[in-house]
C-alpha positions as CSV (number, residue, x, y, z in Angstrom):
1,M,-57.1,74.3,-1.4
2,Q,-54.0,74.2,-4.4
3,Y,-56.4,77.3,-5.4
4,S,-56.6,79.5,-2.1
5,L,-52.9,78.5,-1.2
6,I,-50.9,80.4,-4.4
7,F,-54.2,83.1,-3.9
8,I,-52.7,83.9,-0.8
9,I,-48.9,83.6,-1.3
10,G,-50.0,86.5,-4.9
11,L,-51.9,87.9,-0.9
12,L,-48.6,88.3,0.7
13,I,-46.1,88.7,-2.7
14,G,-48.4,91.6,-2.8
15,S,-47.5,93.0,0.4
16,F,-44.0,93.2,-0.4
17,L,-44.5,94.6,-4.1
18,N,-46.1,98.0,-1.9
19,V,-42.6,98.4,-0.2
20,C,-40.9,98.0,-4.0
21,I,-43.5,101.0,-5.7
22,Y,-42.4,102.7,-2.7
23,R,-39.2,102.6,-2.4
24,I,-37.3,101.6,-5.6
25,P,-38.2,105.9,-7.1
26,Q,-36.3,107.2,-3.7
27,K,-33.7,104.6,-4.2
28,Q,-33.6,103.1,-1.2
29,S,-33.6,99.7,0.5
30,I,-36.4,97.4,-0.6
31,V,-35.2,95.2,2.3
32,S,-34.4,97.6,5.3
33,P,-35.3,98.8,7.6
34,P,-38.1,96.7,8.5
35,S,-41.6,97.9,7.2
36,H,-43.9,101.7,9.1
37,C,-45.3,104.4,8.6
38,P,-44.3,106.7,6.0
39,D,-46.2,109.6,8.6
40,C,-44.8,108.9,11.4
41,N,-42.2,106.5,10.5
42,T,-43.7,103.6,13.5
43,K,-41.9,100.0,13.1
44,L,-45.4,98.1,12.0
45,K,-46.1,95.1,13.5
46,P,-47.2,91.3,12.4
47,A,-51.1,92.5,13.1
48,D,-50.9,95.0,10.9
49,L,-49.6,93.3,8.1
50,I,-52.0,91.3,7.2
51,P,-52.7,91.8,3.6
52,V,-56.3,93.5,2.7
53,L,-57.4,92.3,6.4
54,S,-55.0,95.0,8.0
55,Y,-56.6,97.7,6.3
56,L,-59.9,96.4,6.3
57,F,-60.0,96.0,10.0
58,Y,-58.3,99.9,11.0
59,K,-60.1,101.4,8.1
60,G,-57.8,102.7,6.1
61,K,-55.7,104.3,8.9
62,C,-52.3,103.6,10.4
63,R,-53.7,102.5,13.8
64,Y,-50.3,104.9,15.9
65,C,-51.0,107.9,14.1
66,G,-54.1,107.8,12.3
67,E,-53.1,109.2,9.3
68,T,-55.2,107.4,5.7
69,I,-53.9,104.9,3.8
70,S,-53.6,104.6,0.0
71,I,-56.1,102.6,-1.4
72,Q,-53.4,101.8,-3.3
73,Y,-52.2,99.4,-0.5
74,P,-54.9,96.4,-1.2
75,F,-55.2,96.9,-4.0
76,I,-52.4,95.9,-5.4
77,E,-52.0,93.7,-2.7
78,L,-55.6,91.5,-4.5
79,L,-54.0,92.4,-8.2
80,T,-51.6,89.8,-6.7
81,G,-53.7,87.5,-5.6
82,I,-55.6,87.2,-8.7
83,V,-52.4,87.0,-11.7
84,Y,-51.3,84.7,-9.7
85,L,-54.1,82.0,-9.4
86,S,-55.2,83.4,-12.7
87,L,-51.9,82.0,-13.8
88,F,-52.3,79.3,-12.2
89,I,-55.3,78.2,-13.9
90,K,-53.7,78.7,-17.1
91,F,-51.2,77.2,-16.8
92,S,-50.5,75.2,-13.4
93,Y,-47.3,73.4,-11.9
94,S,-44.9,74.8,-15.3
95,V,-42.6,76.5,-16.2
96,D,-44.5,78.4,-17.8
97,F,-46.5,79.0,-14.9
98,I,-43.2,80.4,-12.6
99,F,-41.2,82.3,-15.7
100,F,-45.1,84.1,-16.1
101,V,-45.7,84.7,-12.7
102,V,-41.7,86.7,-12.1
103,L,-42.6,89.0,-15.6
104,C,-46.3,89.8,-13.9
105,T,-45.6,90.0,-10.7
106,L,-41.8,92.3,-12.2
107,L,-45.6,94.4,-14.3
108,I,-47.2,95.1,-11.1
109,I,-44.3,97.2,-10.1
110,I,-43.3,98.9,-13.1
111,G,-47.2,99.3,-13.6
112,G,-47.4,101.0,-10.3
113,I,-44.1,103.1,-10.4
114,D,-45.0,104.5,-13.3
115,Y,-48.7,105.2,-12.1
116,E,-47.1,107.3,-8.9
117,H,-44.6,108.9,-10.6
118,Q,-44.6,108.6,-14.5
119,V,-41.4,107.1,-14.6
120,I,-40.4,103.4,-16.0
121,S,-36.8,101.5,-14.4
122,D,-34.7,100.6,-17.1
123,K,-32.8,98.4,-14.7
124,M,-36.7,96.9,-14.4
125,V,-37.4,96.5,-18.5
126,L,-33.1,94.8,-18.9
127,N,-34.1,93.0,-16.0
128,M,-37.2,91.1,-18.4
129,L,-35.5,90.7,-21.1
130,I,-32.6,88.8,-19.6
131,I,-35.7,86.8,-18.2
132,A,-37.3,86.3,-21.4
133,I,-33.9,84.7,-22.8
134,I,-33.5,82.4,-19.7
135,Y,-37.2,81.6,-19.8
136,K,-36.4,80.8,-24.0
137,L,-33.4,78.9,-23.2
138,I,-34.8,77.1,-20.9
139,T,-37.8,76.5,-22.8
140,Y,-35.3,75.0,-25.5
141,F,-32.4,72.1,-23.8
142,Y,-34.0,71.4,-21.3
143,L,-38.0,70.9,-22.3
144,R,-37.0,70.0,-25.9
145,L,-40.2,72.0,-27.2
146,P,-39.9,74.4,-29.6
147,V,-39.1,78.3,-29.5
148,D,-39.3,80.7,-32.5
149,W,-36.8,83.0,-32.1
150,T,-38.2,84.9,-34.9
151,S,-41.7,86.1,-33.9
152,S,-39.7,87.1,-30.6
153,L,-37.2,89.6,-32.8
154,I,-40.4,90.5,-34.8
155,G,-42.2,91.7,-32.1
156,L,-39.3,92.9,-30.1
157,L,-39.8,95.5,-33.4
158,I,-42.5,95.9,-34.0
159,G,-43.9,96.5,-30.3
160,G,-41.1,98.7,-30.0
161,G,-41.0,100.0,-33.4
162,F,-44.9,101.3,-32.9
163,L,-44.5,103.4,-29.8
164,L,-41.8,104.9,-31.1
165,L,-43.8,105.6,-34.4
166,V,-46.9,107.5,-32.2
167,A,-44.1,109.1,-29.8
168,L,-42.8,110.2,-32.9
169,V,-45.8,111.6,-34.6
170,S,-47.7,112.7,-31.2
171,N,-44.2,114.8,-30.9
172,G,-43.2,112.4,-26.9
173,G,-47.0,111.9,-26.1
174,M,-45.6,108.5,-25.5
175,G,-42.1,107.5,-23.4
176,G,-39.4,105.7,-23.5
177,G,-39.6,103.8,-20.9
178,D,-43.1,102.7,-22.6
179,I,-41.5,102.0,-26.4
180,K,-39.3,99.8,-24.2
181,L,-41.3,98.3,-22.6
182,M,-43.7,97.4,-25.3
183,G,-40.2,96.2,-27.4
184,V,-39.2,93.5,-24.2
185,L,-43.1,92.6,-23.9
186,G,-43.1,91.7,-27.9
187,F,-40.2,89.7,-28.2
188,W,-41.3,87.7,-24.3
189,L,-44.6,87.1,-26.9
190,G,-44.2,86.9,-30.2
191,W,-44.8,89.3,-33.3
192,K,-48.8,88.1,-32.8
193,L,-49.3,88.3,-30.3
194,T,-48.0,91.5,-29.5
195,I,-50.2,93.1,-32.0
196,V,-52.7,91.8,-29.9
197,T,-51.1,93.3,-26.9
198,M,-50.9,96.7,-28.5
199,L,-54.3,96.0,-29.3
200,V,-55.9,95.6,-26.1
201,S,-53.7,98.3,-24.3
202,F,-55.2,101.3,-26.1
203,I,-58.2,99.9,-25.7
204,T,-58.3,99.5,-22.2
205,G,-56.2,102.4,-21.7
206,A,-58.6,105.0,-23.8
207,F,-61.8,103.3,-21.4
208,L,-59.6,103.9,-17.6
209,S,-58.9,107.2,-18.6
210,A,-62.7,108.2,-19.3
211,L,-62.8,107.1,-15.4
212,L,-59.9,108.6,-14.1
213,L,-61.7,111.6,-15.0
214,L,-65.0,110.4,-14.8
215,F,-64.4,110.3,-11.1
216,K,-62.2,112.9,-10.7
217,I,-58.9,110.9,-10.1
218,K,-57.1,112.3,-13.1
219,G,-57.8,115.8,-14.1
220,R,-58.1,116.9,-18.2
221,K,-54.6,118.6,-17.3
222,D,-53.1,115.3,-15.4
223,A,-50.4,113.1,-17.6
224,I,-51.7,109.7,-16.9
225,P,-49.2,107.3,-17.9
226,F,-49.6,104.2,-20.5
227,G,-47.1,102.1,-18.1
228,P,-49.6,100.5,-16.2
229,F,-52.5,100.2,-19.5
230,I,-49.2,97.4,-20.8
231,A,-49.2,96.3,-17.7
232,L,-52.7,94.8,-18.1
233,A,-52.4,94.2,-21.6
234,A,-50.5,92.0,-22.1
235,F,-51.7,89.9,-18.9
236,I,-54.7,89.8,-20.4
237,T,-52.9,89.4,-23.5
238,I,-51.0,86.3,-21.6
239,L,-54.4,84.6,-20.5
240,K,-57.0,85.0,-23.6
241,G,-54.7,86.6,-26.6
242,N,-54.6,83.3,-28.7
243,E,-58.6,83.6,-28.5
244,L,-58.7,87.5,-28.8
245,L,-56.4,86.7,-32.0
246,H,-58.8,83.9,-32.6
247,W,-61.8,85.9,-32.9
248,Y,-60.6,89.0,-34.3
249,L,-59.6,86.7,-37.3
250,K,-62.6,84.9,-37.8
251,N,-65.3,87.9,-37.3
252,I,-63.7,90.8,-38.2
253,L,-61.5,90.0,-41.2
């Protein structure tokens, strides 16, 4: 029952994240006006806003004007539900669960916006850094658990520094937003898991980019942003980073 509840909460929040992904790049309020069809501007009713099910019931079209609705909407809803459920299975009811839910929520927004507009908001990355500091302070002072600040700072330097090096070597092949995002994730995760995140991001980036090209979702001349791959890699690392690190050390090195 609790798993179902967490998943449903994730679906509902995912619906709101779609609003954020659509409106933030256009500098619109994420709370006003209420949800509406972007083509005919008809205000959507509750029956139109049921995550995933409304999309399936109306066959991916607006029931007022008949325009096709992007597959992004049910995808983000399902993704958020899966992310929330996965984090709950790992962390249960805990401070870790709350803060990593917040982190992954921001990563979904950042990844969605970067995929559509090839831009990563400095403000959102800064918010991630502030939340990371709050998380570590609560862990240290309230939960009385050790916090490795040195590892976090080294992670920040490794994450941001390595992608900065890639940007310099590739003559702009890596954006400034990617560099800042990886740096902040390095602060969140510490230097060891930062290395895991980078490796996973490059592997998933190569694999998924090939699929995008294969299925002609993207053309060879289209820009394929790296932010979504960083976000995906960070989520994988949060769930399985230590296991991946141990497997690599044991089987590869």
